[in-house]
C-alpha positions, 0 to 999 in steps of 0.5 A: 289652157288648163280647165280649173274650178272657177273659184280657184281662178278667182282665188289665184287672182286675189293672191296675185293682187296682193291679198294675204288676209280676208275678213268674212262670214261663210254661208251656203251661197258662198261656199265654193269660194271658201272651198277654193281658199283652203290652202291658198295662203290667204288668212281668213278671219271669221267675223261676227257681223258682215259690217265688221268685215267691211270695216276690218277690210277698210282698216287693212286697206288704209294701212297697206294702201292695197285693196281690202277684201270682205266676204259674205253670203247672200241676202242680209250679208250683202245688205249688212255690208252697205254701211262699210261700203259707204264708209269706204266710198266717202273716205276714198278707201279701196275695198272689195266686197264679195257676196254669194247669191242664190242660183241665177236661174231662181232669182226671179222667183224670190228664192231664199236670201235672194236680194238685188244687192248690185242695185242696192250697192251701186250708190255707195260703190265705184262699181257693183256687178253680178257675174252671170258667166263663169268665164268672165270671173277672173277678168271681172275680178281683175277689173274690180281691183283696177277700178278700186285703185284707179283715180279716186280710190274706192269700194267695189262689190262683186255678186256671185250666183252659186251656180256660176261659182260651181262651174269650171273655166279655162284659165292659166294664172301663170300667164296672168297679172294685174291690170295697169293703173294709169296715174293722172299727171298734171298739165305743165302749164298749170303747174307753172301757173300754180307756182306763179300764184304761190310765189306772188302770194304774201301768205300762202298756205298748203292744205294737205288732204287725204289725197296726199296720204293715198298718193304716198306723197308725204315726203314730196309734200315736205320737200316742196314746202321746205323748198318754197318756205310755205306752211302746211295745214292739214285736213282731218283726213290728211292728219299725219301727212306732215310732221306736227313738230315741223316749223312749217306746220300750220295745224288743222283749220275747221269748225270742229276738228281744229286748233284755235291758232290754225283757224287764225292762221288760215284766215290770215292766208291770202292763197291756199293750195289744196292737195287732195282735199274735198273742202268738206263742210266740217272743215270749211264751215260757212263758205263766205268766211272760208273763201274770203278774199283769198285765192284757191288752187285745187289739185285732185285726181278726180276731175269732178271734185274740182268746182264741186263745193266752189270754183277754185281760181286754178284747178289741176287734175293730177295725182298729188305725188305727180303734181308735187314732183312737177312743182318741185322740178319747176320751183328748183329751176327758179330758186325761189326765196321766201321771206320767213315772216309768214312762218314766224307769224304762224309760230306766234299764233301757235304760241298765243292761242293754244288750248289748255290740256293740263287739267287736274280736274276730277271728273277728268277733262277730255283734253287731259286724256290726249295730253297723256296719249301724246306723251305716252305713245311714240310716232310709230303707233297706229291710231283709229277713231270714229265719230263723236266728241271724242273724235273731235277732241282727238282731232284738236289735241292728238298729234300725228307725225306719219301718214297712215298712222292716224285713221278716222272714218271722216265723212260717213262717221259710222259708230262702231268702226274702231274695233273692227278697223283696229283689227284690220290695222293690226293684221296689216301691221302685226308688229305695230302698236295699235290703239283705238280711241273710242266713245262709250256709245260707239264701243257697243255698236260692233262690240261683238268683233272683240270675239274675232280679236280674241279668237285670232290673237289680235292684240291692241289697246282701246282708250274709251272716253266715257261720259255716259252720254251721246255727247256730241248730240247732247251738245248739239241739242243745246241749240234747241234748248233741250237735253232729250234722249241722249243720257245713257247713264243708269245704275252706277256707271251704266254698262260695265264695259270692263266686264264686257271685255272680260266676257269676250276673254279680254281685259280692261280697267276703269280710270277715274283720276287724271293721275291714273291715266299714265299707269293704266296706259302702261298696264294696257300696253303690257297686257295687250302684249302678254295676252295678244288680245284687246285691252280696254282703258275706260276713262270716266270723263266729265259728263257734260264737257263740250268741245270747241266748235262753231258755224264758221272759222271766225266764230268757233265757240271756246269753252275753256280759257286760253292756256297760259 
């Protein structure tokens, strides 16, 4: 067995696991790894903040389905990664964070930048480990990839003391390969019971969550829905799993990101088959209203998700794709015939309860922005968005037709996610059109990562909805009868975001009239292609516009009249 530097073995493992891009910031305690990465074929982007590295790895992972990699040195580099680890854990995204560490023989002496990052990271990872024996390194990394991919995917962290990194080990990468990932398959009896319940229901609904995306099961979802004639609704994380122009599309129910007609359809359903969905509180709202008298079948790859929010009538542990394969096979043997009255009813609700988006007002109303986005961008464009009123409007009005093309940090909701995530998406799909929908406040949280995109020629478009407010919190404060410390306006437009873009070697434009949006999007597309750098379209929207939301599916407050 040849004897090689331990970090060379680690890099060999990364390459064989399909890692072609890494995002990080070198420091003294991680330099042996960087030394081994030279000439490896792994492209490395120097980030300006380690949180940015985690979100870039996150965007890359959401797009490829593989494990994204972020690298940092010891001490604050690791603590800066915690938000990204939490985000990945909350949304079931497989990423690997690698941190350097002080000499293992000096950890008890409070050495420079020595922090117990493993204990800090444990609550927000599937596995966090410090490697103390160099001979374990390749095996620990293999196991990290297996854990990140297995079951409910998620983040892992490996901490590497500098003295361990510097050692040599016996290792032959030519006879090594990734560890197998076991896919959970459903009990045949439970699949048959699920089919019994579906066929017995008068108004069944399939609810597609993020697990359908992660399981690569969108095509099988469509096959099953068409075979059974059952309408399909999506959660925010499941957006894009089912074509929104399909006659069986039942929209998105929820108390924030939702369509009015989709909530009405959900409330009329008598059975819900939830596939890879968590029943998050921004989807369900008040559970008594959400559950009603309807039955629930819950399919999830993670056993502990079943019954976590409420006990389903039938729980099934399975990968979503494996379940749909079994359901299609079982249904094909029965040749089910489904009355089209229920899909027609959903179509009627869609026609009678739309939200208006064709506003000509100045200042611009947010729904008009998404009308322009829907009409301008094709189904192959990739979108990222984070948290705030703009994300809620996006969920309500923006259409998505393909899995992994609409990406949102749904559960953790870290401000600043969009710019680094867009970099990760674009590195994963260099030829794709990538668009970030951002708010004026979130834009500033990790704005320094624009320098990364400019340095490495990563071009994409940012569409900013600027109300010069912490808009979502301003709306929430109305329940407290106050408007306190949420106004971020000053001077004429507050921060000059176009000049900020220019300071980073990028470009941008400001839009104040609805008729200017289309031409600005056209310009931004051409400018991003010409410069291979980020381009901003800053759209000044009404300052105190509200998004429809409420506490329960049957009591969402609407602020605009029904379209028509």
